[in-house]
C-alpha positions in Angstrom: 9.1 -61.4 222.0 12.1 -60.1 220.1 11.5 -59.8 216.4 13.9 -61.7 214.1 14.2 -61.0 210.3 11.8 -63.8 209.6 9.0 -62.7 212.0 5.8 -61.1 210.5 4.0 -58.4 212.4 0.6 -57.0 211.6 -1.8 -54.8 213.5 -5.5 -55.3 213.3 -7.0 -51.8 213.6 -10.7 -52.8 213.0 -12.6 -55.9 212.1 -12.0 -59.5 213.0 -8.6 -60.3 214.5 -8.7 -63.8 213.1 -8.5 -62.6 209.6 -5.3 -60.7 210.5 -3.9 -63.9 212.2 -4.5 -66.1 209.1 -3.1 -63.5 206.7 0.1 -63.0 208.9 0.7 -66.8 209.2 0.2 -67.3 205.5 2.7 -64.5 204.8 5.2 -66.0 207.3 4.9 -69.4 205.6 4.9 -68.0 202.1 1.6 -69.7 201.2 -2.0 -68.7 200.2 -4.2 -68.3 203.3 -6.5 -71.0 201.8 -3.7 -73.5 202.0 -3.6 -73.3 205.8 -5.4 -75.7 208.1 -8.5 -74.1 209.6 -7.7 -71.7 212.5 -10.4 -73.5 214.6 -8.2 -76.6 214.7 -5.9 -74.6 217.0 -8.0 -72.0 218.8 -11.6 -70.9 219.1 -11.9 -68.0 216.5 -15.0 -66.6 218.2 -13.3 -66.5 221.6 -10.2 -64.9 220.1 -12.3 -62.2 218.5 -14.1 -61.6 221.7 -10.9 -61.5 223.8 -9.4 -58.8 221.5 -12.5 -56.7 220.6 -11.5 -53.3 219.0 -13.4 -51.5 221.7 -11.6 -53.2 224.6 -8.0 -52.6 223.8 -5.9 -53.4 226.8 -2.1 -53.4 226.5 -1.9 -55.7 229.5 -3.2 -58.9 227.8 -1.1 -61.2 225.7 -2.1 -64.5 224.0 0.3 -67.0 222.4 -0.5 -70.2 220.6 0.8 -72.5 217.9 -0.9 -72.4 214.4 0.3 -74.1 211.3 3.8 -74.7 212.8 4.2 -71.0 213.6 4.1 -69.3 217.0 1.4 -66.6 217.0 1.6 -63.9 219.7 -1.2 -61.3 220.1 -0.9 -58.3 222.3 -3.8 -56.2 223.8 -3.3 -53.5 221.2 -4.2 -56.2 218.5 -0.7 -56.5 217.3 0.0 -60.0 215.8 3.5 -61.3 215.6 4.1 -64.6 213.8 7.3 -66.6 214.1 7.6 -69.1 211.3 8.4 -72.8 211.7 12.2 -72.5 211.4 12.3 -70.3 214.5 9.2 -71.6 216.3 8.9 -74.3 219.0 7.5 -77.5 217.6 4.9 -78.1 220.4 1.3 -76.9 220.3 0.7 -74.6 223.2 -1.5 -71.8 224.3 -0.6 -69.2 226.9 -2.7 -66.3 228.2 -1.2 -63.7 230.5 -2.8 -60.6 232.0 -0.8 -58.1 234.0 -2.7 -55.9 236.4 
């Protein structure tokens, strides 16, 4: 994905990736994280944390989904890029890709 001026990028070094996702989406939308719908309405948070465990960093995996009208993309190195509603596709979708 090519970053635009309105994209928000954050890297989760340690801990739960889901916290980084929620914080980045809130920043992209300019709201408090508590104002967002629950993440579990869009994706299974436990599965997301397991898929991107800090000990299993793989640059070949990428996950993209819709959350709070934003497009969230996560790469294997635990980098989260959020495209806010103005630039995001309106449909809810989830895509997982893994290059070997």
